[in-house]
The first five atom37 places (N, CA, C, CB, O) and aatype in JSON, in Angstrom:
{
  "aatype": [20, 20, 20, 20, 20, 20, 20, 20, 20, 20, 20, 20, 20, 20, 20, 20, 20, 20, 20, 20, 20, 20, 20, 20, 20, 20, 20, 20, 20, 20, 20, 20, 20, 20, 20, 20, 20, 20, 20, 20, 20, 20, 20, 20, 20, 20, 20, 20, 20, 20, 20, 20, 20, 20, 20, 20, 20, 20, 20, 20, 20, 20, 20, 20, 20, 20, 20, 20, 20, 20, 20, 20, 20, 20, 20, 20, 20, 20, 20, 20, 20, 20, 20, 20, 20, 20, 20, 20, 20, 20, 20, 20, 20, 20, 20, 20, 20, 20, 20, 20, 20, 20, 20, 20, 20, 20, 20, 20, 20, 20, 20, 20, 20, 20, 20, 20, 20, 20, 20, 20, 20, 20, 20, 20, 20, 20, 20, 20, 20, 20, 20, 20, 20, 20, 20, 20, 20, 20, 20, 20],
  "atom_mask": [
    [1, 1, 1, 1, 1],
    [1, 1, 1, 1, 1],
    [1, 1, 1, 1, 1],
    [1, 1, 1, 1, 1],
    [1, 1, 1, 1, 1],
    [1, 1, 1, 1, 1],
    [1, 1, 1, 1, 1],
    [1, 1, 1, 1, 1],
    [1, 1, 1, 1, 1],
    [1, 1, 1, 1, 1],
    [1, 1, 1, 1, 1],
    [1, 1, 1, 1, 1],
    [1, 1, 1, 1, 1],
    [1, 1, 1, 1, 1],
    [1, 1, 1, 1, 1],
    [1, 1, 1, 1, 1],
    [1, 1, 1, 1, 1],
    [1, 1, 1, 1, 1],
    [1, 1, 1, 1, 1],
    [1, 1, 1, 1, 1],
    [1, 1, 1, 1, 1],
    [1, 1, 1, 1, 1],
    [1, 1, 1, 1, 1],
    [1, 1, 1, 1, 1],
    [1, 1, 1, 1, 1],
    [1, 1, 1, 1, 1],
    [1, 1, 1, 1, 1],
    [1, 1, 1, 1, 1],
    [1, 1, 1, 1, 1],
    [1, 1, 1, 1, 1],
    [1, 1, 1, 1, 1],
    [1, 1, 1, 1, 1],
    [1, 1, 1, 1, 1],
    [1, 1, 1, 1, 1],
    [1, 1, 1, 1, 1],
    [1, 1, 1, 1, 1],
    [1, 1, 1, 1, 1],
    [1, 1, 1, 1, 1],
    [1, 1, 1, 1, 1],
    [1, 1, 1, 1, 1],
    [1, 1, 1, 1, 1],
    [1, 1, 1, 1, 1],
    [1, 1, 1, 1, 1],
    [1, 1, 1, 1, 1],
    [1, 1, 1, 1, 1],
    [1, 1, 1, 1, 1],
    [1, 1, 1, 1, 1],
    [1, 1, 1, 1, 1],
    [1, 1, 1, 1, 1],
    [1, 1, 1, 1, 1],
    [1, 1, 1, 1, 1],
    [1, 1, 1, 1, 1],
    [1, 1, 1, 1, 1],
    [1, 1, 1, 1, 1],
    [1, 1, 1, 1, 1],
    [1, 1, 1, 1, 1],
    [1, 1, 1, 1, 1],
    [1, 1, 1, 1, 1],
    [1, 1, 1, 1, 1],
    [1, 1, 1, 1, 1],
    [1, 1, 1, 1, 1],
    [1, 1, 1, 1, 1],
    [1, 1, 1, 1, 1],
    [1, 1, 1, 1, 1],
    [1, 1, 1, 1, 1],
    [1, 1, 1, 1, 1],
    [1, 1, 1, 1, 1],
    [1, 1, 1, 1, 1],
    [1, 1, 1, 1, 1],
    [1, 1, 1, 1, 1],
    [1, 1, 1, 1, 1],
    [1, 1, 1, 1, 1],
    [1, 1, 1, 1, 1],
    [1, 1, 1, 1, 1],
    [1, 1, 1, 1, 1],
    [1, 1, 1, 1, 1],
    [1, 1, 1, 1, 1],
    [1, 1, 1, 1, 1],
    [1, 1, 1, 1, 1],
    [1, 1, 1, 1, 1],
    [1, 1, 1, 1, 1],
    [1, 1, 1, 1, 1],
    [1, 1, 1, 1, 1],
    [1, 1, 1, 1, 1],
    [1, 1, 1, 1, 1],
    [1, 1, 1, 1, 1],
    [1, 1, 1, 1, 1],
    [1, 1, 1, 1, 1],
    [1, 1, 1, 1, 1],
    [1, 1, 1, 1, 1],
    [1, 1, 1, 1, 1],
    [1, 1, 1, 1, 1],
    [1, 1, 1, 1, 1],
    [1, 1, 1, 1, 1],
    [1, 1, 1, 1, 1],
    [1, 1, 1, 1, 1],
    [1, 1, 1, 1, 1],
    [1, 1, 1, 1, 1],
    [1, 1, 1, 1, 1],
    [1, 1, 1, 1, 1],
    [1, 1, 1, 1, 1],
    [1, 1, 1, 1, 1],
    [1, 1, 1, 1, 1],
    [1, 1, 1, 1, 1],
    [1, 1, 1, 1, 1],
    [1, 1, 1, 1, 1],
    [1, 1, 1, 1, 1],
    [1, 1, 1, 1, 1],
    [1, 1, 1, 1, 1],
    [1, 1, 1, 1, 1],
    [1, 1, 1, 1, 1],
    [1, 1, 1, 1, 1],
    [1, 1, 1, 1, 1],
    [1, 1, 1, 1, 1],
    [1, 1, 1, 1, 1],
    [1, 1, 1, 1, 1],
    [1, 1, 1, 1, 1],
    [1, 1, 1, 1, 1],
    [1, 1, 1, 1, 1],
    [1, 1, 1, 1, 1],
    [1, 1, 1, 1, 1],
    [1, 1, 1, 1, 1],
    [1, 1, 1, 1, 1],
    [1, 1, 1, 1, 1],
    [1, 1, 1, 1, 1],
    [1, 1, 1, 1, 1],
    [1, 1, 1, 1, 1],
    [1, 1, 1, 1, 1],
    [1, 1, 1, 1, 1],
    [1, 1, 1, 1, 1],
    [1, 1, 1, 1, 1],
    [1, 1, 1, 1, 1],
    [1, 1, 1, 1, 1],
    [1, 1, 1, 1, 1],
    [1, 1, 1, 1, 1],
    [1, 1, 1, 1, 1],
    [1, 1, 1, 1, 1],
    [1, 1, 1, 1, 1],
    [1, 1, 1, 1, 1],
    [1, 1, 1, 1, 1]
  ],
  "atom_positions": [
    [[-1.49, 0.52, 61.39], [-1.58, -0.84, 60.7], [-3.07, -0.74, 60.32], [-1.17, -2.26, 61.69], [-3.55, -1.49, 59.47]],
    [[-3.79, 0.14, 60.94], [-5.51, 0.55, 60.6], [-4.96, 0.81, 59.15], [-6.5, 2.2, 61.59], [-4.85, -0.2, 58.46]],
    [[-4.54, 2.13, 58.54], [-4.26, 2.53, 57.98], [-3.17, 1.5, 56.32], [-3.96, 3.39, 58.97], [-3.01, 1.6, 55.11]],
    [[-2.88, 0.93, 57.1], [-2.25, 0.05, 55.88], [-2.95, -1.23, 55.04], [-1.03, -0.57, 56.47], [-2.64, -1.73, 53.96]],
    [[-4.5, -1.66, 56.43], [-5.23, -2.27, 56.14], [-5.8, -1.24, 54.98], [-5.92, -2.77, 57.25], [-5.71, -1.46, 53.77]],
    [[-6.27, -0.37, 55.44], [-7.23, 0.78, 54.18], [-6.52, 0.45, 52.72], [-6.94, 2.93, 54.54], [-6.8, -0.2, 51.71]],
    [[-5.41, 1.32, 53.21], [-4.52, 0.83, 51.79], [-4.47, -0.56, 50.86], [-3.16, 0.87, 52.19], [-4.28, -0.59, 49.64]],
    [[-4.59, -1.22, 51.38], [-4.46, -3.03, 51.14], [-5.62, -3.22, 50.29], [-4.64, -4.16, 52.7], [-5.57, -3.46, 49.09]],
    [[-7.19, -3.03, 51.36], [-7.96, -3.46, 50.94], [-8.52, -2.32, 49.52], [-8.74, -3.83, 52.13], [-8.94, -2.85, 48.49]],
    [[-8.46, -0.96, 49.62], [-8.24, -0.1, 48.25], [-7.72, -0.63, 46.98], [-7.34, 0.92, 48.48], [-8.5, -0.73, 46.03]],
    [[-6.43, -0.99, 46.84], [-5.46, -2.14, 46.36], [-6.58, -3.45, 45.63], [-4.42, -2.81, 47.99], [-7.13, -3.62, 44.54]],
    [[-6.51, -4.12, 46.8], [-7.27, -5.3, 46.28], [-8.77, -5.32, 45.38], [-7.51, -6.02, 47.5], [-9.02, -6.03, 44.41]],
    [[-9.55, -4.42, 45.94], [-10.65, -4.1, 45.41], [-10.45, -3.79, 44.14], [-11.24, -3.21, 46.04], [-10.64, -4.57, 43.2]],
    [[-9.98, -2.41, 44.01], [-9.59, -2.28, 42.17], [-8.9, -3.08, 41.94], [-8.87, -1.09, 41.48], [-9.77, -3.67, 41.3]],
    [[-7.86, -3.89, 41.84], [-7.25, -5.1, 41.39], [-5.81, -4.28, 40.8], [-8.31, -6.08, 40.14], [-5.19, -4.81, 39.88]],
    [[-5.32, -2.95, 41.39], [-4.19, -2.57, 41.51], [-3.26, -3.76, 41.39], [-4.11, -1.86, 42.64], [-2.54, -3.84, 40.4]],
    [[-3.24, -4.85, 42.5], [-2.05, -5.08, 42.82], [-1.6, -6.01, 41.43], [-1.97, -5.77, 44.35], [-0.47, -5.89, 40.95]],
    [[-2.63, -6.97, 40.83], [-2.62, -7.78, 39.6], [-2.2, -6.95, 38.48], [-3.95, -8.4, 39.3], [-1.43, -7.5, 37.7]],
    [[-2.53, -5.75, 38.22], [-2.07, -4.94, 36.89], [-0.88, -4.52, 37.93], [-3.25, -3.5, 36.02], [-0.29, -5.6, 37.94]],
    [[-0.27, -3.84, 38.66], [1.32, -3.32, 39.24], [2.23, -4.8, 39.36], [1.19, -2.43, 41.16], [3.44, -4.6, 39.26]],
    [[1.93, -5.9, 39.51], [2.4, -7.11, 39.46], [2.77, -7.54, 37.3], [0.97, -8.14, 40.46], [3.73, -7.96, 36.66]],
    [[1.65, -7.19, 37.05], [1.92, -7.38, 35.37], [2.87, -6.85, 34.7], [0.98, -6.95, 34.59], [3.66, -7.31, 33.88]],
    [[2.6, -5.21, 35.39], [3.53, -4.23, 34.58], [5.02, -4.72, 35.25], [3.11, -2.33, 34.87], [5.97, -4.78, 34.47]],
    [[5.17, -4.97, 36.21], [6.39, -5.39, 36.27], [7.58, -6.71, 35.18], [6.12, -5.73, 37.54], [8.67, -6.75, 34.62]],
    [[6.41, -7.53, 35.45], [6.74, -9.14, 34.55], [7.4, -8.0, 33.33], [4.84, -10.57, 33.87], [8.56, -7.88, 32.93]],
    [[6.02, -7.2, 32.92], [6.14, -7.21, 31.05], [8.07, -6.0, 31.26], [3.85, -5.76, 29.79], [9.18, -6.13, 30.75]],
    [[7.69, -5.37, 31.87], [9.04, -4.42, 31.88], [9.81, -5.16, 32.07], [9.28, -3.33, 32.8], [10.55, -5.16, 31.09]],
    [[10.27, -6.13, 33.07], [11.29, -7.33, 33.27], [11.44, -8.2, 31.96], [10.78, -8.32, 34.5], [12.58, -8.64, 31.81]],
    [[10.43, -8.58, 30.89], [10.45, -9.18, 29.83], [11.06, -7.93, 28.78], [8.99, -9.83, 29.58], [12.22, -8.03, 28.37]],
    [[10.38, -6.98, 28.45], [10.49, -5.96, 27.47], [12.11, -5.51, 28.17], [8.98, -4.66, 27.47], [12.87, -5.26, 27.24]],
    [[12.52, -5.41, 28.98], [14.11, -4.83, 29.51], [15.13, -5.91, 28.93], [14.33, -4.77, 31.48], [16.03, -5.65, 28.13]],
    [[14.83, -7.17, 29.44], [15.56, -9.01, 28.38], [15.05, -8.94, 26.92], [14.63, -11.05, 29.09], [15.64, -9.65, 26.11]],
    [[14.31, -8.38, 26.61], [14.35, -8.53, 24.94], [14.89, -7.53, 24.26], [13.04, -8.64, 24.29], [15.49, -8.01, 23.29]],
    [[15.01, -5.95, 24.28], [14.99, -5.37, 24.18], [16.58, -5.09, 23.35], [14.38, -5.09, 25.11], [16.6, -4.59, 22.22]],
    [[17.75, -5.47, 24.02], [18.71, -5.95, 23.72], [19.22, -6.66, 22.77], [18.84, -6.28, 24.33], [20.35, -6.63, 22.28]],
    [[17.83, -7.66, 22.44], [18.06, -8.78, 21.48], [17.89, -8.3, 20.6], [17.43, -9.88, 21.45], [18.35, -8.98, 19.68]],
    [[16.94, -6.38, 19.92], [16.66, -6.47, 19.31], [16.63, -5.23, 18.66], [16.06, -7.09, 19.52], [16.05, -4.89, 17.63]],
    [[17.61, -4.39, 19.72], [18.01, -3.37, 19.43], [19.13, -2.7, 19.65], [17.39, -2.91, 19.66], [19.32, -2.33, 20.8]],
    [[20.31, -2.32, 18.45], [21.28, -2.04, 18.3], [22.01, -1.17, 19.22], [21.22, -1.77, 17.35], [23.06, -1.28, 19.85]],
    [[20.66, 0.22, 19.03], [21.05, 1.23, 20.32], [20.96, 1.18, 21.29], [20.71, 2.12, 20.49], [21.09, 2.29, 21.82]],
    [[20.72, 0.16, 22.17], [20.64, -0.08, 23.37], [20.97, -1.7, 23.63], [19.32, 0.41, 23.8], [20.44, -2.81, 23.65]],
    [[22.1, -1.07, 23.8], [22.71, -3.06, 23.38], [23.17, -3.68, 24.98], [24.83, -3.18, 21.95], [23.93, -4.65, 24.9]],
    [[22.76, -3.18, 26.65], [22.98, -3.58, 27.78], [21.1, -3.77, 28.3], [24.13, -2.41, 28.6], [20.17, -3.07, 27.89]],
    [[21.05, -4.76, 29.17], [19.94, -5.26, 29.84], [19.65, -3.43, 30.58], [20.4, -6.9, 31.1], [18.77, -2.63, 30.26]],
    [[20.81, -3.25, 31.63], [20.83, -2.11, 32.42], [20.43, -0.73, 31.57], [22.26, -2.04, 33.03], [19.57, 0.02, 32.03]],
    [[20.96, -0.49, 30.57], [20.36, 0.64, 29.35], [18.95, 0.45, 28.86], [21.23, 0.56, 27.94], [18.44, 1.34, 28.18]],
    [[18.02, -1.04, 29.26], [17.09, -0.94, 28.46], [16.24, -0.63, 29.92], [16.79, -2.25, 27.35], [15.35, 0.17, 30.19]],
    [[16.89, -1.54, 30.64], [15.89, -0.59, 32.56], [15.11, 0.7, 32.52], [17.2, 0.15, 33.98], [13.93, 1.0, 32.68]],
    [[16.71, 1.6, 32.14], [16.97, 2.97, 31.78], [15.41, 3.34, 30.52], [18.88, 3.02, 30.95], [14.26, 3.71, 30.78]],
    [[16.0, 3.07, 29.37], [15.17, 3.83, 28.23], [13.51, 3.6, 28.33], [15.7, 3.23, 26.68], [12.59, 4.3, 27.91]],
    [[13.48, 2.27, 29.1], [11.61, 1.79, 29.48], [11.4, 2.85, 30.66], [11.22, -0.29, 30.26], [10.37, 3.51, 30.49]],
    [[12.04, 3.14, 31.7], [11.5, 3.86, 32.37], [11.18, 5.06, 31.89], [12.03, 3.9, 33.25], [10.09, 5.64, 31.91]],
    [[12.93, 5.62, 31.14], [11.9, 6.93, 30.61], [11.04, 7.07, 29.84], [12.31, 7.79, 30.15], [10.27, 8.02, 29.77]],
    [[11.07, 6.48, 29.43], [10.06, 6.07, 28.05], [8.65, 5.82, 28.72], [10.61, 4.44, 27.1], [7.84, 6.58, 28.18]],
    [[8.1, 5.11, 29.59], [7.01, 5.21, 30.46], [6.67, 5.98, 31.24], [6.92, 4.53, 30.99], [5.48, 6.28, 31.29]],
    [[7.91, 6.74, 32.41], [7.12, 7.94, 32.69], [7.12, 9.35, 31.57], [7.69, 8.37, 34.1], [6.55, 10.44, 31.66]],
    [[7.61, 9.03, 31.01], [6.94, 10.19, 29.4], [7.92, 11.63, 29.62], [4.53, 10.89, 29.6], [7.69, 12.77, 29.2]],
    [[9.42, 10.99, 30.65], [10.4, 11.97, 30.66], [11.19, 12.03, 29.35], [11.29, 11.73, 31.79], [11.67, 13.07, 28.89]],
    [[11.31, 10.62, 28.68], [12.0, 11.15, 27.27], [13.85, 11.69, 27.1], [11.0, 12.63, 26.9], [14.09, 12.35, 26.09]],
    [[14.66, 11.49, 27.74], [15.6, 12.31, 27.95], [16.82, 11.9, 26.22], [16.25, 11.9, 29.82], [18.0, 12.24, 26.12]],
    [[16.13, 11.24, 25.29], [16.59, 10.6, 24.14], [17.73, 10.23, 24.48], [16.61, 11.28, 22.99], [18.19, 9.87, 23.39]],
    [[18.91, 9.98, 25.62], [19.9, 9.19, 25.57], [20.19, 8.08, 24.72], [19.96, 8.86, 26.5], [21.36, 7.93, 24.37]],
    [[19.34, 7.3, 24.36], [18.26, 6.31, 23.56], [17.12, 6.05, 23.1], [18.11, 5.64, 23.86], [16.06, 5.92, 23.69]],
    [[17.34, 6.0, 22.11], [16.37, 6.03, 20.76], [15.91, 4.67, 20.56], [17.15, 6.54, 19.31], [16.92, 3.99, 20.34]],
    [[14.86, 3.94, 20.53], [14.35, 3.33, 19.35], [14.42, 3.23, 18.28], [13.7, 3.41, 19.21], [13.53, 3.94, 17.79]],
    [[15.22, 2.54, 17.18], [15.16, 2.32, 15.66], [14.04, 1.5, 14.85], [16.36, 1.68, 15.35], [13.23, 1.8, 13.97]],
    [[14.39, 0.33, 15.55], [14.35, -0.9, 15.14], [12.36, -1.25, 15.17], [15.51, -1.87, 16.31], [11.82, -0.35, 15.82]],
    [[11.47, -2.14, 14.71], [9.81, -1.81, 14.17], [10.02, -2.74, 16.04], [8.69, -2.86, 12.0], [9.63, -2.05, 16.99]],
    [[10.47, -3.87, 16.3], [10.13, -4.66, 17.28], [10.42, -3.81, 18.41], [10.77, -5.96, 17.26], [9.63, -3.98, 19.34]],
    [[11.67, -2.63, 18.68], [12.14, -2.04, 19.89], [11.24, -1.18, 19.96], [13.47, -1.52, 20.01], [10.76, -0.97, 21.07]],
    [[10.68, -0.3, 18.62], [9.43, 0.72, 18.7], [8.32, -0.04, 19.48], [8.82, 1.2, 17.11], [7.77, 0.41, 20.48]],
    [[8.06, -1.24, 18.89], [7.23, -1.6, 19.73], [6.96, -1.97, 21.34], [7.06, -2.26, 19.21], [6.03, -1.6, 22.06]],
    [[8.1, -2.84, 21.66], [8.09, -3.08, 22.93], [8.09, -1.94, 23.66], [9.04, -3.85, 23.27], [7.47, -1.89, 24.72]],
    [[8.8, -0.88, 23.18], [8.44, 0.62, 24.35], [7.38, 1.2, 24.06], [9.47, 1.94, 24.37], [7.1, 2.22, 24.68]],
    [[6.16, 0.53, 22.64], [4.77, 1.21, 23.07], [4.49, 0.59, 24.1], [3.56, 1.17, 22.15], [4.31, 1.22, 25.14]],
    [[4.37, -0.78, 24.06], [3.45, -1.28, 25.07], [3.52, -1.38, 26.05], [3.12, -2.08, 25.04], [2.54, -1.55, 26.76]],
    [[5.05, -1.28, 26.6], [5.6, -0.91, 27.81], [5.12, 1.01, 28.6], [7.35, -1.14, 27.35], [4.63, 1.5, 29.62]],
    [[5.51, 1.31, 27.66], [4.45, 3.63, 27.58], [3.45, 3.0, 27.97], [3.89, 5.0, 25.57], [3.23, 2.86, 29.17]],
    [[2.78, 2.59, 27.18], [0.97, 2.47, 27.77], [0.68, 1.94, 28.75], [-0.02, 1.74, 27.03], [-0.14, 2.41, 29.54]],
    [[1.5, 0.55, 28.97], [1.06, -0.51, 29.92], [1.53, 0.66, 31.38], [2.1, -2.38, 29.67], [0.7, 0.65, 32.28]],
    [[2.39, 1.3, 31.52], [3.25, 2.66, 32.57], [2.47, 3.52, 32.54], [4.71, 3.44, 32.13], [2.07, 3.7, 33.69]],
    [[1.93, 4.3, 31.73], [0.92, 5.0, 31.58], [-0.4, 4.72, 32.66], [0.64, 4.8, 30.21], [-1.04, 5.26, 33.57]],
    [[-0.32, 3.56, 31.92], [-1.71, 3.19, 32.97], [-1.42, 2.94, 34.19], [-2.55, 1.95, 32.65], [-2.36, 3.2, 34.94]],
    [[-0.27, 2.45, 34.81], [-0.33, 2.24, 36.18], [-0.05, 3.38, 36.92], [0.5, 1.26, 36.57], [-0.46, 3.56, 38.07]],
    [[0.78, 4.35, 36.13], [0.72, 5.74, 37.15], [-0.43, 6.08, 37.26], [1.42, 7.02, 36.74], [-0.59, 6.61, 38.36]],
    [[-1.74, 6.03, 36.42], [-2.9, 6.06, 36.62], [-3.52, 6.18, 37.71], [-3.22, 5.34, 36.22], [-4.1, 7.0, 38.42]],
    [[-3.11, 4.67, 37.58], [-4.1, 3.55, 38.66], [-3.13, 4.52, 40.14], [-3.63, 0.93, 38.41], [-3.8, 5.1, 41.0]],
    [[-2.32, 4.53, 40.17], [-1.67, 5.08, 41.3], [-1.53, 5.64, 42.14], [-1.28, 5.31, 41.33], [-1.03, 5.37, 43.23]],
    [[-2.36, 7.34, 41.34], [-3.18, 7.99, 41.46], [-4.48, 7.88, 41.85], [-3.11, 8.32, 40.76], [-4.78, 8.63, 42.79]],
    [[-5.33, 7.19, 41.43], [-6.25, 6.72, 41.94], [-6.37, 6.11, 43.44], [-6.49, 6.02, 41.11], [-7.13, 6.33, 44.39]],
    [[-5.04, 5.06, 43.18], [-5.63, 3.98, 44.77], [-4.67, 5.23, 45.73], [-4.72, 1.46, 44.98], [-4.49, 5.07, 46.93]],
    [[-4.15, 6.41, 45.0], [-3.63, 7.31, 46.52], [-5.03, 7.98, 47.0], [-2.23, 8.83, 46.2], [-5.55, 7.82, 48.1]],
    [[-5.56, 8.81, 45.86], [-6.66, 9.59, 46.27], [-7.45, 9.16, 47.12], [-7.34, 9.92, 45.41], [-7.41, 9.63, 48.25]],
    [[-8.59, 7.9, 46.72], [-9.2, 6.64, 47.1], [-8.75, 6.28, 48.55], [-8.81, 5.51, 46.06], [-9.62, 6.08, 49.41]],
    [[-7.3, 6.19, 48.88], [-6.47, 5.94, 49.69], [-7.27, 7.22, 51.38], [-4.71, 6.3, 48.73], [-7.93, 7.11, 52.42]],
    [[-6.61, 8.22, 50.61], [-6.81, 9.84, 51.48], [-8.45, 9.51, 51.41], [-6.13, 11.78, 50.43], [-8.85, 8.97, 52.44]],
    [[-9.43, 9.73, 50.43], [-10.77, 9.85, 50.84], [-11.76, 8.97, 52.07], [-11.29, 9.66, 49.66], [-12.7, 9.34, 52.79]],
    [[-10.84, 7.29, 51.87], [-11.5, 6.83, 53.12], [-10.68, 7.23, 54.55], [-11.65, 5.21, 53.0], [-11.21, 6.86, 55.59]],
    [[-9.54, 7.89, 54.63], [-9.31, 8.09, 55.64], [-10.18, 9.51, 56.01], [-7.91, 8.01, 55.73], [-10.7, 9.43, 57.12]],
    [[-10.36, 10.32, 55.56], [-11.0, 11.04, 55.55], [-12.64, 11.08, 56.21], [-10.76, 11.17, 54.51], [-13.22, 11.71, 57.09]],
    [[-13.03, 9.86, 55.08], [-14.12, 8.79, 55.83], [-14.38, 8.67, 56.95], [-13.96, 7.66, 55.73], [-15.23, 9.24, 57.63]],
    [[-13.53, 7.77, 57.24], [-12.89, 7.47, 58.76], [-12.62, 8.29, 59.87], [-11.74, 7.04, 58.66], [-12.96, 7.99, 61.02]],
    [[-12.12, 9.18, 59.61], [-11.81, 10.64, 60.82], [-13.67, 10.93, 61.12], [-10.67, 12.69, 59.71], [-14.23, 10.93, 62.22]],
    [[-14.42, 11.2, 59.55], [-15.5, 12.39, 59.88], [-16.69, 11.19, 60.6], [-16.19, 13.51, 58.09], [-17.55, 11.58, 61.39]],
    [[-16.59, 10.06, 60.28], [-17.48, 9.04, 60.97], [-16.93, 8.99, 62.72], [-17.27, 7.36, 60.06], [-17.83, 9.32, 63.5]],
    [[-15.3, 8.55, 63.52], [-15.0, 8.88, 64.16], [-15.26, 10.04, 65.27], [-14.47, 8.73, 63.67], [-15.27, 9.97, 66.5]],
    [[-15.52, 11.46, 64.09], [-15.85, 12.24, 64.91], [-17.04, 12.4, 65.14], [-15.42, 13.13, 64.74], [-17.36, 12.68, 66.3]],
    [[-18.37, 12.23, 63.81], [-19.37, 11.74, 64.7], [-19.81, 10.72, 65.59], [-19.98, 11.73, 64.26], [-20.85, 11.01, 66.18]],
    [[-19.32, 9.65, 65.84], [-19.03, 9.18, 66.84], [-19.02, 9.86, 68.34], [-18.08, 8.79, 66.49], [-19.89, 9.97, 69.19]],
    [[-17.7, 10.24, 68.28], [-17.69, 10.69, 69.69], [-18.52, 12.4, 70.06], [-15.93, 10.71, 70.05], [-18.58, 12.97, 71.15]],
    [[-19.02, 12.83, 68.81], [-19.77, 13.81, 68.92], [-21.25, 13.48, 69.2], [-19.57, 14.51, 67.84], [-21.97, 14.36, 69.66]],
    [[-21.87, 11.93, 68.88], [-23.13, 11.89, 69.17], [-23.13, 11.15, 70.73], [-23.93, 11.12, 67.95], [-23.95, 11.21, 71.65]],
    [[-22.04, 10.56, 70.61], [-21.95, 9.51, 72.92], [-21.94, 11.17, 73.27], [-19.45, 8.02, 73.95], [-23.07, 11.52, 72.94]],
    [[-21.29, 12.23, 73.71], [-21.55, 13.4, 73.77], [-22.8, 13.96, 74.03], [-21.17, 13.76, 72.91], [-23.19, 14.66, 74.96]],
    [[-23.35, 13.55, 73.1], [-25.21, 14.41, 72.78], [-26.01, 13.11, 73.89], [-26.16, 14.26, 70.19], [-26.97, 13.44, 74.58]],
    [[-25.57, 11.99, 73.92], [-26.23, 11.18, 74.57], [-26.2, 10.69, 75.8], [-26.23, 10.48, 74.06], [-26.83, 9.79, 76.35]],
    [[-24.85, 11.88, 76.42], [-24.66, 11.77, 77.68], [-24.88, 12.86, 78.39], [-23.56, 11.36, 77.91], [-24.7, 12.94, 79.61]],
    [[-25.38, 13.95, 77.53], [-25.69, 15.24, 77.36], [-26.37, 15.56, 79.29], [-26.97, 15.38, 75.77], [-25.49, 15.94, 80.07]],
    [[-27.53, 15.42, 79.77], [-27.83, 15.51, 81.14], [-26.67, 14.82, 81.85], [-29.21, 14.89, 81.47], [-26.92, 14.58, 83.03]],
    [[-25.62, 14.48, 81.49], [-24.58, 14.14, 82.86], [-23.56, 15.5, 82.17], [-23.59, 11.99, 82.99], [-22.5, 15.89, 82.66]],
    [[-23.75, 15.65, 81.82], [-22.36, 16.64, 81.43], [-21.81, 18.51, 82.02], [-22.64, 16.79, 79.7], [-22.46, 19.48, 81.65]],
    [[-21.0, 18.6, 82.61], [-21.18, 19.27, 83.52], [-21.41, 20.74, 83.03], [-20.19, 19.04, 84.36], [-22.09, 20.83, 82.01]],
    [[-20.86, 22.17, 83.73], [-21.1, 23.34, 83.25], [-19.91, 23.45, 81.99], [-21.04, 24.46, 84.49], [-20.44, 23.88, 80.96]],
    [[-18.61, 23.2, 81.84], [-17.79, 23.13, 81.56], [-18.07, 22.05, 80.05], [-17.06, 22.91, 82.75], [-18.14, 22.2, 78.83]],
    [[-18.16, 20.99, 81.01], [-18.64, 20.24, 79.36], [-19.29, 20.51, 78.45], [-19.21, 19.3, 79.26], [-19.11, 19.99, 77.35]],
    [[-20.29, 21.48, 78.72], [-21.62, 21.62, 78.07], [-20.9, 23.39, 77.32], [-23.38, 21.6, 79.55], [-21.72, 23.96, 76.6]],
    [[-19.85, 23.94, 77.44], [-19.79, 25.24, 77.04], [-18.41, 24.31, 75.81], [-19.36, 26.75, 78.55], [-18.4, 24.57, 74.61]],
    [[-17.72, 23.6, 76.26], [-17.01, 23.09, 74.86], [-17.74, 22.13, 74.16], [-15.63, 22.43, 75.06], [-17.43, 21.8, 73.02]],
    [[-18.74, 21.64, 74.79], [-19.42, 20.92, 73.74], [-20.05, 21.94, 72.46], [-20.61, 20.09, 74.5], [-20.15, 21.63, 71.28]],
    [[-20.44, 23.21, 73.09], [-21.09, 23.94, 71.97], [-19.85, 24.7, 71.24], [-22.32, 25.04, 72.55], [-19.98, 25.17, 70.11]],
    [[-18.75, 24.77, 71.9], [-17.91, 25.39, 70.81], [-17.46, 24.59, 69.7], [-16.76, 25.9, 71.34], [-17.15, 25.04, 68.59]],
    [[-17.46, 22.9, 70.19], [-17.24, 22.72, 69.02], [-18.48, 22.22, 67.71], [-16.24, 21.87, 69.26], [-18.13, 21.91, 66.57]],
    [[-19.96, 22.23, 68.21], [-20.83, 22.64, 67.4], [-20.9, 24.25, 66.41], [-21.8, 22.47, 68.27], [-21.29, 24.49, 65.27]],
    [[-20.48, 24.85, 67.17], [-20.39, 26.29, 66.43], [-18.71, 26.41, 65.15], [-20.23, 27.68, 68.11], [-18.34, 27.12, 64.21]],
    [[-18.27, 25.33, 65.88], [-16.75, 25.16, 64.65], [-16.83, 24.43, 63.9], [-15.4, 24.75, 65.02], [-16.23, 24.46, 62.82]],
    [[-17.59, 23.56, 64.26], [-18.36, 22.7, 63.3], [-19.14, 23.09, 62.03], [-19.23, 22.14, 64.01], [-19.22, 22.6, 60.9]],
    [[-19.68, 24.16, 62.65], [-21.0, 24.66, 61.79], [-20.48, 25.68, 60.85], [-22.27, 25.37, 62.74], [-20.85, 25.86, 59.69]],
    [[-19.44, 26.42, 61.6], [-18.69, 27.17, 60.64], [-17.62, 26.39, 59.57], [-17.93, 28.15, 61.49], [-16.97, 26.82, 58.62]],
    [[-17.7, 25.54, 59.95], [-16.82, 24.5, 58.8], [-17.75, 24.29, 57.65], [-16.36, 22.82, 59.44], [-17.25, 24.69, 56.61]],
    [[-18.82, 23.83, 57.52], [-19.56, 23.32, 56.77], [-20.25, 24.23, 55.67], [-20.33, 22.7, 57.53], [-21.03, 23.73, 54.86]]
  ]
}
């Protein structure tokens, strides 16, 4: 649950939710409009498929926009889709960076807690603590 909060916070701070919902609206409207202006794409389902193939830059070529309006719709959806894909990548990277930072802080807190009670530790606990310090020092 904590991870979902971190992810949602990143999405909210970056404004990715608004951009994603906007893309869904543009995508749906474009898929509804495309069959009206594009004779090569007769059905809404075909329009959804064509636009998906366009914005993901897969480009199978099974449908091709030939009218000016169809091409403009394709350009708008494709550019917006590329932005959304790039934004999703950034959100995922930000999410994992936040998780790694949280883990590092928790680990440091545990380490400081053990150091604060150093006089109370047994010989075995001191040896384990020394091993942790060596391992962390070798990782850096």
